[in-house]
N, C-alpha and C positions, 0 to 999 in steps of 0.2 A: 918556735912558737911556745910560749909559756902556758902552763896549765892553770886555770883559775882556781883560787883557793876553795870556792864552794864545791868544786867537783871532787875534792879530796875528803869531804865530810861524809861520815857514814849515813846511809839512807834510812829514812823512817818508813816503816810499813805498818800503817795504822790497822788495817784489816787483819793482817797476820798477828799483830800485837793483841788485838781484841780477842781473836779466836784462841790464841795461846792462853790468855788469862781465863777465858770461859772454860777451856778444857781443864786447866789447873784447879779451878774452883768447882768443877762439876756442874757448870751452868751453861748458859747459851748467850751468844752475841745477839744484841737487839738488832732488828732490821734497820738498815740505813743508818747505823750508828746513832740510833735514838732520835732521828729526825721526825718520827711520827708522834702525834699527841698521845697515842695509846701505848707507846713503847719508848719511854724516855731513857736517856743515858746509853751506855755502851754494852754493858754485860749485866745479866741478872742470874742469880742463883738462889738457893734456898734461904740464905741469910742476908746477902748484900745486893744492893744496886750500885754498880760501879761505873764511874766515869774514868775512862782511860786517857791518859795524856802522855805524849812523848815530846822530848825537846833535845836538841843538840847544844843548847846553851848551858851555861854553868849554874843557872838558877831558874827557879820556877816560882811565880807569884800566885798565891792562892787568895782570891778575893772573897771576902765574907759573903757578898751577894751570890757568887757562884756556889759556895758551900751551902747557903740557905736554899738555893734552888734545888740542889742535889738532895738536901734533907727533905724538902717538900715532896719531891718525886718518889723518894724511897718510902716516906711515910704513907703515901697513897697506896703503895704496893705492900705495906706491912713489912718492909725490909729496913735494914740499917744502911746508911750512906757510906760509901767508900770511894776515895779518890786514889787511883793507882797511877803513879808517875814513873816514867822510865826516862832516865838521862842517857842519851846515846853518846858514848865516848869512844875515843880511839882504842881504848883498852877493852871495850865491850860495854854492854848495857848495865846500868845501875838501876835496880828496881826499888821503889819505895811505895808504901801504902799509908794513907792518912785515914784514920777512923776517929769517931767521936770518943772522948775519954770514957764515957759510960760503957763502951763496948768491951773494955778491958775487964770489967767486973763480971761480964757474962761468962757463965761456966763453960759454954761451948768453945770459947776462945782462950779462956784462962788455963784449961786443962785439955790438951789435945788427945 
């Protein structure tokens, strides 16, 4: 019996992923991955409201409408929007972060 190709793919673990990001940022994971109206997106810390994504594909598409939704939710909280993307590969995870360009000029990110 042959093994199906999908069984060889590395597994995604969204909850573990969110908790690890929250710990790294000194924040907390939102209840139910942001499904509540009062706790949107996945992770909240002192600076960022983060939407965490994982994919085993070779690309990830960012829609402007999704980014705007993240911006609105972050703005309501007085935070900056952040999209954290993890590509799950056979060689291990590749983590990336998408921030607004104006975040780079903020002193707290420009000078650690």
